[in-house]
N, C-alpha and C positions, 0 to 999 in steps of 0.2 A: 359407723361411716362417718368418712371424714368430709366434713362439711365443705371446708377449703378447697379440698380437691373437686368436691360436686361444683362448688361456685366457679371455679377455674373452668370446667367442662361447658358450662353455660355460657359463660363470658366469651368462650372461644368460640363457641356457636354464632353468638351475636357478631363477632369480629369478622366472622366468614359469611356475614349477612343474613341471617336469621335473627328474626324479631324475639325480644326478650319474652314477649307474651306466647310465643310458641316453644321456646325453648326451655323456660323455665319449670310450667306447671307439671311436665312428665317427670321431672327430677325431685320436685317439692310434694310429690302426693304420698310418695311411701314414708315421709319423715313425720315425728311429732311436732306439736308446735312450738317448742323452742328450738328445736332445729330448724325448721321452716322459717321461723321469725330471722334465725342467723343467716340462713341462705338467702333470704329477701333482702336483708339489710347489706350483704355484701355484693350482690348483684346490682340493686338500684343504687347503693353509694357508689360503687365502683364506676357504674355508667354516667352517675351524675357529674362526676369529678372526672370523668377520663380526659375531655380536652387539657385538663390541667396537669394530671398525672404524666399525660404523655410527654409533656415539655421535661418533666423530672427525668422520665427514662430516656429520654433522648440524651440528656446529660449524663447521665449515670452508665449507661451501656457502651462500651467499647466498639460495639457494631451491632447493628439492628439484627434481632433475632430472624430466623427463617419462617416462611409463612407456615411451614409444617409443626412450628413450635409455637403455636401461638396458644397453647394450653399454659405454657411457662409465661408467656408475656402475661395472660390473664390472671396467673398467680402472683406476679410481681403488681400487678395494677391492683387488685383487692389487698395486699398486703400495704403498698403504699396510702392505699384510701383509710385502710384501719389505723394505720399510723398518724395520719392526718385528722382523723375526725372520731375514732372511738376511745374509749375509755380503757381497752384493753392493753394491759401492759407491753411494752415494746418488744421485751423479751420472749413473750408468750405468742405474740404475732411473728415474729422471726422464726422461732421454733417450730410454730405449726405449718408454716409456709414452706420451710424446709422440707418438713415431714410429708407433706402433700406431694413431693416429686415423686416418691416411691408409689403413692398411690395412683399418680398419674402415669406410671411405667418410664418415669424419666428421671431415673436417680442421679445421671450424670449432671444435672442442673443444680444439685444441692448447692455446690459452691458458689454457682451461679448467685441462684436466689440469697442465699445468706450474705453475699459480697454487696450485693444491689441494695438489699434492703438496712444493711449497717451502713452504707455509705449514704443514704438516705438519710438516717438519723443523724449523721455527721454534719451533713451539707445541706439539709433543708432550707435553713436560714438564710445562709449565703446565697444559694441558688433561687430562694423567693426573691430577693434583693434585686439580682440579677435581671430577673423576668417581670420585676414590677411594671415596667412601662409597656408589657406586653397585653392588649386588652385581651386577647384569648385567652392568655393564663389566667389573667385576673379574674375573667368572669366564667371561664369554663364554659365556652360556647365557641363552635367553630365561625370562621371568620364569615362566611355567607350569611348566618343568621342574624349576626351583629349588623352587617351593612343591610341588609334587607328590613331589619327594625328601625335602623336609623333614618332610612330614606321614608318609610312608612309612617312611622310614629315617634319623631323625635323628641317630643317633651315625655312619652310615655315609655321608650326603650330602656331607661335603666331598671325601671320598677318591673318592668316585664321579664326581663334578665334575672332580676333579684327574686322574683317568684318562682321563677323556672328552677332555680336551684335549691328553693325550699322544699321540703315535704308536704305532699297534698293533705288538706284534711279529710275525715270519713264524714261524709253526707250521705244522708238516708232518704228516700223516698216513701213516704206513709202512703199506703195502700186504702184509700179512704173508702173504697168498697167493704173492706173489713172494718176500720176503726177511724175515728178522727184523729187529726195531728196531735190536739191536747191529751186524748186517751192514750195514745203512743207514749208521749212525752212522761205521762204517769207512770206507765210500764217501765220507761227507763230509770226513773227514779227509783222506784221499788226494786229493781235491780242494782241499783248503787251506781247507776252510770250518769254522769253530768252531761247535758246537752242544751242546745239552746235552738229556736226558730232561725230558719233561715231568712235573710231580709227580702227577697223576691219571690221566691217558689212558694204558695200556699201549703204544699205537702213536703217542704224540705226541714229537715232537722241536722243538725251540726253537732257532732259528737264533740266533745272536749280533748278526748283521747282517741286515737284509732284502736279496734279491739277485733278479736276475731270474731268471725260473723256468727260463731257458734254460741257466743255470749249475748248475742242479741234476743231480746225477747220474741217469742213467737215466730222467728224468721222463717223457719221450714214450713210453719202454716201459714205463709204467705203473708204477714201484716206489714212488712215493709222490704224495700230493695236498696242496695247500694247506687247511687247514681248522683253525679254532680249537680248542684245547683243550677249552673248555666244550661246543662242539659235536660232538666227538669222543665224550662221555660218554652219547650218546644211545643207541649200538648194545649197551652193556653192559648199559643198564638193562632192555633187552627182554627178558634172559633167553633168548636164541636157542638153540633145539637143532634138531637135523636132522629133517627132514620136515615143519617146521612150513610155514604159508602165512602171509606176511607180506604187511602193504599199508602203503606210504608214502604219506600221503594228500596231502600239500603237499610234493612232493618237489623241485622245482626250487632249485637248480640241480643237485642230484642228489650232494653230499656226504654226506650220510647214509645215502642209497640206497646208495651204493656201499661204505660201511663196513658197512653191515648184510650187503652179499653178502660182502665180505671177512671178516669175523667169522664166518658161517657159511655156508660153501659148499655144505652137504648139506639146503640149505632146500628144501621140496617145490615151492614156488614163492614169488617175491618180484614185487610189483605196485608200480610207481611210477605215481600219478596226478599231474595238475596242470592247472587250468583257462586256464593261459597256453601255448598251443602254441608259442611262440616260447621261452618258457623250457623247457618240456619237451624241445625240441630239444638245449639244453645239456646236460640229464640223460643222454641218448642219446649225445652225445660224450664226456662224462665216462665212462660204463660202457665205451664201446668202447676209450679209451684205456687202461683198467684191464683190459681183457679179461675183462670180467665179464657174466654173464647176468643178465637181468632182463626183465619184462614193463613197456610202458609204455603209458599209455592217457591220451589228451586227454579229462579230465572234470572234472565240478565235484562235489567230495567232499561238499558240503552236500546233493546231490541222489542218492544212491546207486541209486534207483529207475530212474534212467536208464542205469545202466552195471554194477550188480551183478549177478552170474549166480546167486544165493543160496547161493554156498559160501562158508562162514563162515571168517573169518581167527582165526589162532592169537595173532597180535600184530598191533597196529595203531598206526603213528606218526603223531601230529598235530604237525607243527612248524608251529604255526598263525601266519598272517599277524600281525602286531602293529605297534606304534609302533616298535620297533627301538631303544627307547632304552638297552639293553645293549652297543650297538654303535655308538654315536655317533662314537668314534674311528674307526670304520672307514668310516662313513657320515656324515660331519659336515653333509651338507645338511640331515639330520634336524631340525638346529635352526633351520632356515627353513622346511621344508615340514610338518612335525607340528605340530599344534595340539591343544591341550586336550580339545577337542570330538571329536578322533578316536579317544580311548580308549572313548567310550561306543559308537561305529559298530563298532569292532574288537572290542569285547567281544561285542556281539550275534553277530557273524560268528564269533567263538570258540566261543560256546555253540551256534551253528547246526553246526558241524562235529562236536562231541561227540553232539549229539543226532541228527544225520544216520547217522554212521557207528556209534555204539552198537550198534543192531540187527545190523550186520553182523560183529560181535565174537562168537566162539564162547564158549560158557559155558566157564568156567575159565580164559579169556584175558585177555590184559593190554594195556591201552591206555594207552601213554606219550604224555603231552600236554608240549609244551614251546614256550616263545617265548624270542626273543632280546630280552626287556623286563624292566625292573626296576619295573615298575607293577602293584602288588598286583590293582587293578581288572581286568588282563588275565592275571593268574595266579591267585592263592588265591582271589580272589573268583569267578571264573568257574568253578574246581572246586567251593567250597563249595554255590555255586546249583545244578551239575547233579547232586552228590550228594544235596541236599535233592529234587530234582525225580525221579531215577531209582533206585528201590530195589533194582535188581540190581546197582548200582555199590559197589564198596568201595575205600577208600584203602588202597593197599599202601605203607606207608612206604618211604622212601628212604634207606638208611643209607650214610654216607660221610664221608670226611676232609674234604671239600670243600664249598664253601658254606655257607649257614645253613639251619638246619632252619626250615621256616614251617609253619602249622598244617595245610596241605593238601600241602607238597612240600618242595622245595629250591631255596633262591634263590641264584646266584652272582653276585657283584658284577664290574664290570670293573675290574683291578687293573694298577698299572703293571709293566711287563714281565712280565704275566702274561696270563691268559684274560681272556675277554670276558664281559659280562653274559649270564646265561641263567637261565630257569626250567625245572623238572622237576617233574611230577606224574604217580604211576602208579596206574592203576584198575585192579581185578581185577574179574572178571563172574561171579557168583553163579549 
């Protein structure tokens, strides 16, 4: 299989609006480990640096490629990415990129691909100097994200951008119904894998080097899961106790659902819902691997009248759909697919989730609101507006050594070799 051609097909789907998490898996599942690793590097790296690469292409192409030729654009993007960032010899990158045109059924583009990539090798230094004052080029971020970060977090924006362009570390969450964190650390050591405890999550372990999950001791037996440290904080913030009824309202793919079940095995009930039936299946699969019990339901959390049986919940987790601007390094396609206008649409949906689910919360109960966003319009602003409208809701302060205290919650930023960007706010019902 021509991996470069496959990468071009995946990237072209992203250029057409499909998420990388949807486009990549079907193409990767039939590959061996080395081929899969190369495919992932080409796709993730190309998208991570796409805003910069696009400037190079604008300068190198005599005229823009047609919309029906996005596979060729993708081939050029992945080629330039490799020439910029990989140790692959330039001649090999150019040759394999040219060869991939035949695989893609576009042999007419051989000369084009060859010419553009060779021109890049000759002109990269000159072009880079000419664009050195262009912040979008230098940071490999679209203008709207840079402006939003500067407005919201002027002191932190440069560090956020730097973390966004780095590779994310591999973080494990130990299933403490199976073993302790120290026990699993010993298993990793015996397997020759270097790791350390995470700073804030009591179940978290960070590997020194990311590896294939097949190399993790007892992974299929449910001893651990892959989950960033920032996301692992949710279960502890819920203050879970035996006999409680708990709702995970936007549960897919099930990481937080499973952590809730691991944290408090003596819950009266745990219900995980999601409006995407395909993603809900992933929740079921994760729970089955971990041997955890949980009810699942295909349902829209904004319309509880369609599924709620009038039994109130002690705890509700709303991990709301958002721009994902705190996890760009894990989902670099966000740089291409998200727009500034998305924030208003998402904040409306986030408010709808809060308004719809609040009546299902028991008096004295806790609702935890979270996003993987660093945009205040999806975080503090949503909570502030909700508190102004709902008189039975009170903000419950979140204390901790992690993140930054905000007027309505706590904000974590993506950090180099550390956790992702995340936001939490905790509400108490009078």
